[in-house]
C-alpha positions in Angstrom: 173.6 -64.4 182.8 173.4 -61.7 179.8 172.5 -62.5 176.4 175.1 -62.3 173.8 174.7 -59.8 170.9 175.1 -60.8 167.4 175.7 -58.9 164.1 175.7 -60.3 160.9 177.3 -58.7 157.8 176.7 -59.7 154.0 175.0 -58.8 151.0 171.4 -60.1 151.8 168.9 -57.6 153.2 168.2 -59.5 156.3 172.0 -58.9 157.5 172.3 -56.0 160.2 175.1 -54.7 157.8 174.3 -54.9 154.3 177.1 -54.4 151.7 175.9 -54.8 148.2 179.2 -56.2 146.4 179.9 -59.2 144.4 183.0 -59.8 146.8 180.7 -60.0 149.7 178.5 -63.2 150.2 175.1 -63.1 151.3 175.7 -64.0 155.0 179.3 -63.1 155.0 180.8 -62.8 158.5 179.3 -62.5 161.8 180.4 -60.2 165.0 179.2 -61.1 168.7 180.1 -59.9 172.0 180.0 -61.9 175.2 178.5 -60.9 178.6 182.4 -59.4 179.4 182.2 -57.1 176.3 184.7 -59.3 174.3 184.0 -59.0 170.6 184.5 -62.2 168.3 184.6 -62.5 164.6 183.9 -65.5 162.5 183.7 -65.8 158.6 180.5 -67.8 157.7 181.7 -69.7 154.6 182.1 -66.8 152.4 184.0 -67.7 149.1 186.1 -64.5 149.1 186.9 -64.9 153.0 187.5 -62.7 155.7 191.1 -62.0 157.2 192.5 -60.4 160.5 195.7 -58.7 160.3 196.4 -60.5 157.1 195.5 -64.1 158.4 192.3 -65.9 156.9 189.6 -66.5 159.6 189.2 -70.1 160.7 186.8 -70.4 163.5 186.1 -67.4 165.9 188.7 -64.9 166.6 188.7 -62.4 169.5 189.2 -58.8 168.1 191.8 -56.6 169.8 192.2 -52.8 169.3 194.3 -52.1 166.2 193.3 -55.1 164.4 192.8 -54.9 160.6 189.6 -56.6 159.1 189.3 -57.4 155.5 186.2 -58.4 154.0 186.2 -60.3 150.4 189.5 -59.0 149.6 188.6 -55.4 149.5 186.7 -53.9 152.3 189.0 -52.9 155.2 188.3 -51.7 158.6 190.4 -51.4 161.9 189.1 -52.5 165.0 189.0 -50.2 168.2 187.4 -51.4 171.5 185.5 -48.8 173.2 183.4 -48.5 176.5 180.2 -47.1 176.4 178.8 -46.0 179.7 175.1 -47.0 180.7 173.0 -43.6 181.2 169.9 -43.4 183.2 168.0 -43.2 179.7 167.3 -46.7 178.0 169.2 -47.6 174.7 167.7 -49.3 171.7 168.5 -53.3 171.9 169.8 -55.0 169.1 166.4 -56.4 168.1 165.1 -52.7 167.6 168.2 -51.7 165.5 167.5 -50.9 161.9 169.6 -52.7 159.3 172.3 -50.1 157.8 172.2 -50.8 153.8 175.7 -49.9 151.8 175.6 -49.8 148.3 178.9 -50.2 146.8 180.7 -50.4 143.3 183.4 -52.4 142.2 186.9 -50.7 142.1 190.4 -51.9 141.0 192.9 -52.8 143.6 195.7 -51.1 141.6 196.9 -47.6 142.7 197.3 -45.5 139.6 199.0 -42.2 139.5 196.9 -40.6 136.9 194.9 -37.6 138.2 191.8 -39.1 136.3 192.0 -41.8 138.9 191.3 -39.3 141.8 187.8 -39.0 142.0 187.3 -42.7 141.8 189.7 -43.1 144.8 187.9 -40.5 146.8 184.7 -42.2 146.1 186.0 -45.7 147.3 187.4 -43.9 150.6 184.1 -42.6 151.3 182.2 -45.7 151.2 184.9 -47.7 153.0 184.5 -44.8 155.7 180.6 -45.2 155.6 181.3 -48.9 156.4 183.6 -48.1 159.2 181.2 -45.8 160.8 178.3 -48.2 160.2 180.0 -51.1 161.8 181.6 -49.1 164.7 178.1 -47.5 165.5 176.6 -51.0 165.6 179.4 -52.3 167.7 179.3 -49.2 170.3 175.2 -49.9 170.5 176.4 -53.6 171.1 178.5 -52.7 173.9 176.2 -50.3 175.5 173.5 -53.1 175.4 175.7 -55.6 177.1 176.8 -53.0 180.0 
């Protein structure tokens, strides 16, 4: 029987994915994969919540390709399922992975048309991409470790 792989996301340094922001709880959510490669998500009682496709999480939800996940009402990523084929080289196990530390700054949810706001919008976009790439990278490793 294969062990399940768990990834915790939150603002606390002990998480595998760290997002330093007031909207993110110390231990905000958990992603885990079963032996068949299905990835599930659950909110761990955060005050600002987690939603999948606009529906607040209650219990565990199976992530499907194209699902939009929103953390704390402001961090978004779209889930895509990838299969990673095993090679003869051994990959790092989740226990050997280094945590990802993501520094964030608060931003407004309102979209403004003033040209002065464009640099801030780019900064938020880059931070969001960093979060997405970090989570996708960890999940690819997770899928590789299971197979």
